[in-house]
C-alpha angles and dihedrals in degrees: 000000000000091000096046095117126067119186131218118223119268099244118150111265117211129197093280109082117252099238130154131021126072126313118218101241138087126224110222105180110171143139093287094044107030091179139026126211121211119188106225091179140341095061114119088358143066112246142029092060110194132149127185114213115197123194130174092271108020149041120218138175128216106206126335109214144166130241110238096186134044122329134037116354100207132041117267103260100174115142097025117125128215111276093009099123112085098185143352124219119201123204095194144336105261112125094241085066102037108021097102096054093100089050090058088053096047092051093044096238092140119083116240095263100029109141128211103225120200143122123295096251091047090054091051095045093044089060089057096043097045093051090051091046090054090056090053091045092054092049095047094047091059086077117097115274096017117109123198107253101195140010139218088266090060089048093052092047095052092046088054088059094063116120106189122204141159132254095299148123122247145153115259088233087070088067103032116055095186097049118135110270091232095055111113099180113148123186136195132190122203131177114274094182093222101109137353104293094005115153146183112229128219119194120192126191124175093337096314120109137195124188126206111198097199109199112333123226130168097147099080123117095215108038130083121255118277115277114236109249122222123261112276142192091224132026128196105194132188110246104178090126095024092127093050112099095199141349129228110268107278094227091050090050092052090048091052093050092047094048094045092050096045094045091053097043095047088052095052098261115130116231127216119191106184106198144146109290090220117057107351094053092054091046089054093048090050089049093053091046092054095046108031094083089066091068125090112268090245091059092045091055091053095055124101111176110188125191116196144178118016090352088078098061094032091056089055088053091050091052090050096051103040098093101074142038094317097067132062118266090243091063093046090051091047092055092050096045099041102032087226107144094188108059093168096057135067141170097276094048121087135177114236088226093057097042118110088221126076117235089259092051090047090060091049095050123108093248116083106231132226104208123202107188141147146277101066092202095045088242097123143333121070101311094085090049092053091046092053092047092048093052090052096046106034136051092215132027131184114220119186118194109200104170146045115299112211122220113271096023125119088242092059092048090050092047093049093049104040111013123079096170112022119196103242 
């Protein structure tokens, strides 16, 4: 297993996908190494996570993401042939792990019956995120020299390939009818506690096993504890915060965010919390719901917490999937005991889509808003629009960054210039 990993060269990758030609690696699948793993993205960088797993009889991908900061946008797909990929496994639904799925479809890398195997919440959230990503892709490719790489047809086709499941172990043959009779690949998903439905993935071939952690959580207030993965011969581990010795206590961080937001709003200062529409937005809504009752009634009546963009549809998905194995026991108990079927919503929270006011009218209303809107790095979505409107309408604005800010994004530039202790 010592030679399990082969590396691609570190050439700069531009917007146009690197497809075709030869890749500088050699697959050496043999009795001692029954599979080889090639990082197609996500190695030595944050973003575009994508690993190729090669066995004697099949080719598989673990994730297929986009890079939302500096560097190459798409995974490096040189050396792949049309129809070569037999299946794709997804660890979770964030776009840096799934955003290139339509590209695989548009360039015919997937075999005719290749499934996309993932958990049920990931499949539901991926539908939301991929459709939003297509909108961004269309807009970006209107710039000179940038060609649209996939269409809505490609998106629909790849979504049709999804085969949702739970946290479970299974043989790949259970999901692929046409698989080679000699393929022995076995997979297992376990909870990674990063996002609703997020999973680590264990792949076993002929007694050898490799584990992909996906992104690791464990600090969420609404997800179960991380499942312990099996022992493995190889481990591909998220290292986004690998150089961070320790994080601020998660409960203290939520308290700080809550206090900062409430203090500003009750003093007439609008609050913008740019954050990921899937995952972090729901965690914030759940935080406000659990704490808002501690405020004086007068303060509660002044609050208008608005969630916008992808957070609207994603919150519906969270409410739909919080009754089983994918949600923390505390939420499941709350639903049973209270009869409340929407644990991520409350009276003071409103969806921008359902509001009687337009976004412009919202900013002119008497209530000072707390806005939760993507993108978390201010690189797209509605958060830059709100920020611009706030700067034009108010003398003072409270901005709370509550997630990682990738190099090259507006959020990172803002953090570097103004923030000495970001809330992350």
